[in-house]
C-alpha positions as CSV (number, residue, x, y, z in Angstrom):
1,X,-0.2,-0.1,0.0
2,X,0.9,3.4,-0.9
3,X,1.1,6.8,1.5
4,X,-2.5,8.6,1.7
5,X,-3.2,10.6,-1.1
6,X,-2.8,14.7,-0.7
7,X,-5.8,17.0,-0.9
8,X,-6.2,19.9,-2.7
9,X,-9.1,22.7,-3.0
10,X,-10.0,22.3,-6.8
11,X,-14.0,22.6,-7.1
12,X,-15.9,19.5,-8.0
13,X,-19.4,19.0,-8.5
14,X,-21.8,18.3,-5.6
15,X,-24.5,15.6,-5.7
16,X,-27.7,15.9,-3.8
17,X,-28.7,13.9,-0.7
18,X,-31.7,11.3,-1.2
19,X,-33.6,10.3,1.7
20,X,-36.5,8.4,2.8
21,X,-39.1,5.6,2.3
22,X,-37.8,2.4,0.4
23,X,-41.1,1.0,-0.9
24,X,-41.6,2.0,-4.5
25,X,-44.1,-0.7,-5.2
26,X,-47.7,0.1,-4.9
27,X,-50.7,-2.2,-5.8
28,X,-54.0,-0.4,-5.1
29,X,-57.4,-1.8,-5.4
30,X,-60.3,0.9,-6.0
31,X,-63.2,-0.3,-4.0
32,X,-65.7,1.5,-6.2
33,X,-64.5,0.6,-9.6
34,X,-66.5,-2.3,-10.1
35,X,-69.7,-0.5,-9.5
36,X,-68.4,2.6,-11.8
37,X,-67.9,0.2,-14.5
38,X,-71.4,-1.3,-14.1
39,X,-73.1,2.2,-14.0
40,X,-71.0,2.9,-17.3
41,X,-72.5,-0.4,-18.6
42,X,-75.9,0.5,-17.6
43,X,-75.9,4.0,-19.1
44,X,-74.5,2.7,-22.7
45,X,-77.4,0.1,-22.4
46,X,-79.7,3.0,-22.0
47,X,-78.1,5.0,-25.0
48,X,-79.7,2.0,-27.1
49,X,-83.1,2.4,-26.0
50,X,-82.7,6.7,-25.9
51,X,-85.0,8.3,-28.1
52,X,-83.7,10.8,-30.5
53,X,-84.6,13.8,-28.5
54,X,-82.7,12.3,-25.4
55,X,-79.8,10.8,-27.1
56,X,-77.3,13.6,-26.7
57,X,-78.2,14.2,-23.0
58,X,-77.5,10.4,-22.6
59,X,-74.2,10.6,-24.1
60,X,-73.4,13.6,-21.8
61,X,-74.3,12.0,-18.7
62,X,-72.5,8.9,-19.6
63,X,-69.2,11.0,-20.4
64,X,-69.6,12.7,-17.4
65,X,-69.7,9.3,-15.3
66,X,-66.5,8.1,-17.4
67,X,-64.8,11.4,-16.3
68,X,-65.7,10.9,-12.7
69,X,-64.5,7.4,-12.2
70,X,-61.1,8.5,-14.4
71,X,-60.6,11.2,-11.5
72,X,-61.2,8.7,-8.8
73,X,-58.5,6.4,-10.4
74,X,-56.1,9.3,-10.5
75,X,-56.7,10.1,-7.0
76,X,-56.0,6.9,-5.6
77,X,-52.8,6.7,-7.7
78,X,-51.7,9.9,-6.0
79,X,-52.8,8.6,-2.6
80,X,-50.8,5.4,-3.3
81,X,-47.7,7.5,-3.8
82,X,-48.2,9.4,-0.9
83,X,-48.5,6.4,1.3
84,X,-45.7,4.4,-0.2
85,X,-45.3,2.5,3.2
86,X,-48.6,0.9,3.3
87,X,-49.6,-2.4,2.0
88,X,-52.7,-2.3,0.3
89,X,-54.4,-5.9,-0.7
90,X,-56.3,-6.4,-3.8
91,X,-59.7,-7.9,-3.4
92,X,-61.8,-9.4,-5.9
93,X,-61.5,-8.5,-9.5
94,X,-60.9,-5.0,-9.2
95,X,-58.4,-3.5,-11.5
96,X,-55.2,-2.4,-9.7
97,X,-52.6,0.5,-10.2
98,X,-49.0,-0.3,-10.5
99,X,-47.0,2.8,-10.0
100,X,-43.8,2.7,-11.8
101,X,-41.2,5.3,-11.2
102,X,-37.4,5.9,-12.5
103,X,-34.9,5.7,-10.3
104,X,-34.0,9.7,-10.5
105,X,-37.9,10.4,-9.6
106,X,-37.7,7.5,-6.5
107,X,-34.5,9.6,-5.3
108,X,-36.0,12.9,-5.7
109,X,-39.2,12.2,-4.1
110,X,-37.4,10.4,-1.1
111,X,-38.4,6.7,-1.8
112,X,-34.9,5.5,-2.4
113,X,-31.9,6.5,-0.2
114,X,-28.2,5.6,-0.3
115,X,-27.6,2.6,1.7
116,X,-30.9,1.1,0.5
117,X,-31.3,-1.9,-2.1
118,X,-33.2,-1.2,-5.3
119,X,-36.5,-2.8,-5.1
120,X,-36.4,-6.2,-6.2
121,X,-32.5,-6.2,-6.6
122,X,-29.6,-7.2,-4.2
123,X,-27.8,-4.0,-5.2
124,X,-27.5,-1.1,-3.2
125,X,-27.7,2.7,-3.9
126,X,-24.4,4.5,-3.2
127,X,-25.2,8.1,-4.9
128,X,-26.1,9.6,-7.9
129,X,-23.3,11.6,-9.5
130,X,-21.6,12.9,-12.6
131,X,-18.5,11.0,-13.4
132,X,-15.5,12.7,-14.7
133,X,-12.5,11.4,-16.6
134,X,-8.7,12.1,-16.0
135,X,-8.6,15.0,-17.9
136,X,-11.6,16.5,-16.0
137,X,-14.2,16.2,-18.9
138,X,-17.6,15.6,-17.3
139,X,-20.3,13.2,-18.5
140,X,-22.9,15.5,-19.1
141,X,-25.5,13.7,-17.1
142,X,-25.8,12.0,-13.7
143,X,-25.7,8.4,-13.3
144,X,-27.1,6.2,-10.2
145,X,-24.3,4.2,-9.0
146,X,-25.1,0.9,-7.1
147,X,-22.9,-1.5,-5.3
148,X,-22.9,-5.3,-5.1
149,X,-24.0,-6.5,-1.6
150,X,-20.5,-8.6,-1.3
151,X,-17.0,-7.9,-2.5
152,X,-15.8,-9.9,-5.6
153,X,-15.8,-13.7,-4.7
154,X,-12.4,-15.1,-3.8
155,X,-9.0,-14.0,-2.2
156,X,-7.8,-10.5,-2.6
157,X,-6.0,-10.0,-5.9
158,X,-4.2,-7.5,-7.9
159,X,-6.5,-4.9,-9.9
160,X,-5.5,-6.6,-13.2
161,X,-6.5,-9.8,-11.9
162,X,-10.0,-8.3,-10.4
163,X,-11.2,-6.5,-13.3
164,X,-10.5,-9.6,-15.6
165,X,-12.6,-11.6,-13.0
166,X,-15.3,-8.9,-12.9
167,X,-15.4,-9.1,-16.8
168,X,-16.5,-13.0,-16.4
169,X,-19.2,-12.4,-14.0
170,X,-22.4,-13.6,-15.6
171,X,-25.8,-12.8,-14.0
172,X,-24.1,-12.0,-10.8
173,X,-26.8,-10.3,-8.8
174,X,-28.7,-9.7,-11.9
175,X,-26.0,-8.3,-13.9
176,X,-23.0,-9.2,-16.3
177,X,-19.6,-8.0,-15.9
178,X,-18.0,-5.0,-18.5
179,X,-15.1,-6.0,-20.1
180,X,-12.3,-3.5,-20.7
181,X,-11.3,-3.5,-24.5
182,X,-8.1,-1.3,-24.9
183,X,-8.6,-1.2,-28.6
184,X,-12.3,-0.1,-28.4
185,X,-11.8,2.4,-25.9
186,X,-8.6,3.7,-27.3
187,X,-6.8,3.9,-24.0
188,X,-5.0,1.6,-21.7
189,X,-6.5,3.4,-18.9
190,X,-9.2,1.2,-17.1
191,X,-10.7,4.5,-15.6
192,X,-10.9,6.5,-18.8
193,X,-12.2,3.4,-20.7
194,X,-14.9,2.8,-18.0
195,X,-16.0,6.7,-18.6
196,X,-16.3,6.0,-22.3
197,X,-18.3,3.4,-21.8
198,X,-20.7,5.5,-20.1
199,X,-20.7,7.8,-22.8
200,X,-21.4,5.1,-25.4
201,X,-23.7,3.1,-22.8
202,X,-21.7,0.1,-23.0
203,X,-20.5,0.1,-19.1
204,X,-24.2,1.3,-17.9
205,X,-26.1,-1.7,-16.3
206,X,-22.7,-3.8,-16.2
207,X,-20.4,-4.5,-13.2
208,X,-17.0,-2.5,-12.9
209,X,-14.3,-1.6,-10.5
210,X,-15.7,1.7,-8.6
211,X,-14.3,5.2,-9.2
212,X,-12.9,6.5,-5.9
213,X,-15.9,9.2,-5.3
214,X,-17.9,6.1,-5.0
215,X,-15.7,4.5,-2.3
216,X,-15.0,7.6,0.0
217,X,-16.4,10.8,-1.6
218,X,-13.4,12.1,-2.7
219,X,-11.6,12.6,-6.1
220,X,-7.8,11.5,-6.7
221,X,-6.4,14.5,-5.1
222,X,-8.3,14.0,-1.8
223,X,-10.9,17.1,-2.4
224,X,-14.3,15.8,-1.4
225,X,-16.8,15.6,-4.2
226,X,-19.6,13.7,-2.5
227,X,-18.8,13.3,1.3
228,X,-22.4,12.4,2.4
229,X,-22.9,9.7,-0.3
230,X,-20.4,7.0,-0.5
231,X,-19.4,3.4,0.6
232,X,-17.2,4.4,3.4
233,X,-19.8,6.4,5.0
234,X,-22.4,4.2,4.7
235,X,-20.3,1.3,5.6
236,X,-20.5,3.1,9.1
237,X,-24.2,3.5,9.2
238,X,-26.1,1.0,11.1
239,X,-28.9,0.8,9.0
240,X,-27.3,0.8,5.6
241,X,-26.7,-2.4,3.6
242,X,-23.0,-1.7,3.4
243,X,-22.4,-2.3,7.2
244,X,-20.5,-5.5,7.1
245,X,-18.5,-4.2,4.1
246,X,-15.3,-6.0,5.2
247,X,-15.8,-9.7,4.6
248,X,-12.4,-11.3,5.5
249,X,-10.1,-10.7,8.2
250,X,-6.8,-10.7,6.0
251,X,-4.8,-7.4,5.6
252,X,-5.8,-7.3,1.7
253,X,-9.4,-7.4,2.5
254,X,-9.4,-4.3,4.7
255,X,-8.4,-2.4,1.2
256,X,-10.8,-1.7,-1.4
257,X,-9.6,-0.8,-4.7
258,X,-11.0,1.8,-7.1
259,X,-10.3,2.0,-10.7
260,X,-9.1,5.9,-10.1
261,X,-5.6,6.0,-11.1
262,X,-2.9,7.9,-9.3
263,X,-2.2,11.2,-11.0
264,X,1.6,10.7,-10.9
265,X,1.6,6.9,-11.6
266,X,-1.1,5.8,-14.1
267,X,0.2,2.2,-13.2
268,X,-1.5,2.4,-9.9
269,X,-4.7,2.7,-8.5
270,X,-6.1,4.5,-5.4
271,X,-7.6,1.9,-2.4
272,X,-9.2,2.9,0.6
273,X,-8.9,1.3,4.0
274,X,-12.1,0.3,5.6
275,X,-13.5,1.3,8.2
276,X,-10.7,3.8,8.9
277,X,-10.8,5.6,5.7
278,X,-7.0,5.8,4.9
279,X,-6.2,6.3,1.3
280,X,-3.3,4.4,-0.3
281,X,-2.2,3.0,-3.8
282,X,-1.8,-0.5,-5.4
283,X,0.2,-1.4,-8.3
284,X,-2.2,-2.7,-10.9
285,X,-0.2,-5.7,-11.4
286,X,1.4,-5.9,-7.9
287,X,-0.6,-5.1,-4.8
288,X,-3.7,-7.5,-3.7
289,X,-6.8,-5.9,-2.4
290,X,-10.4,-6.8,-2.4
291,X,-12.7,-4.8,-4.8
292,X,-16.6,-3.9,-4.4
293,X,-18.0,-4.0,-7.7
294,X,-20.2,-1.3,-8.8
295,X,-23.2,-1.0,-11.4
296,X,-24.3,2.3,-12.9
297,X,-27.8,2.8,-14.1
298,X,-29.3,5.7,-16.0
299,X,-31.6,7.9,-13.8
300,X,-34.5,7.4,-16.2
301,X,-34.1,3.6,-15.7
302,X,-37.8,2.4,-14.6
303,X,-38.4,0.6,-11.7
304,X,-41.8,-0.7,-9.8
């Protein structure tokens, strides 16, 4: 391991905190919906019998009934969102409303917070942030970064071996591993290759080694960029799914690798000691450490 990284005062983007309820699946029964449809059917039947003089009035009456029921359904959907922590059972054959939200909406509404698992998945939200490459270029949009519920299986390995093993992951906690292709990326830097993968979409929805801001909320120079939303902070939170971050008692297992390269030596990546938070470095083909893979999803990715 190397010495802790020095800090600078360079400005970096901030990310907003996301708090609140973890439930985003709401299935709601409408008690009067069956009766409402029965009324509509009755009014349609009456239209068949209506005289010419009363025909238009009967149509208007039916339309008003449909509008009223529609408003009741919309109202019920809104109430379902407001009471996301309540479980509502469906009775009979009444239609149900399934509320679908994007990850970004769930975060902004407070239904998904850092340290919580994505509903229906094992992956754990770390933060929503805008990746930046080595040259300081911003991605132009935020991504939601989720960590795996466990370290990459096996003994601590060098960074090069860890990322090769990540590339071989298939349907691991629901996602495949991302393969770093130097020729396709046009760079020998895994960090910049991953960034280009975010740009073209190949690194979205696939496992990869995390960037340092995801691990400890800092950039390569030690400048905080997301201090309230990172694995290190969440590993100290009793309510977080990252609570038991270190899964082995070996020295190497206490250190977790990032894909963020040392500014001075691109052949090394920065690592974080858990739970202390010290920052060191690993030679990509030398020092052995653990890695907690992450998967990035678009904020407009729909969830139930």
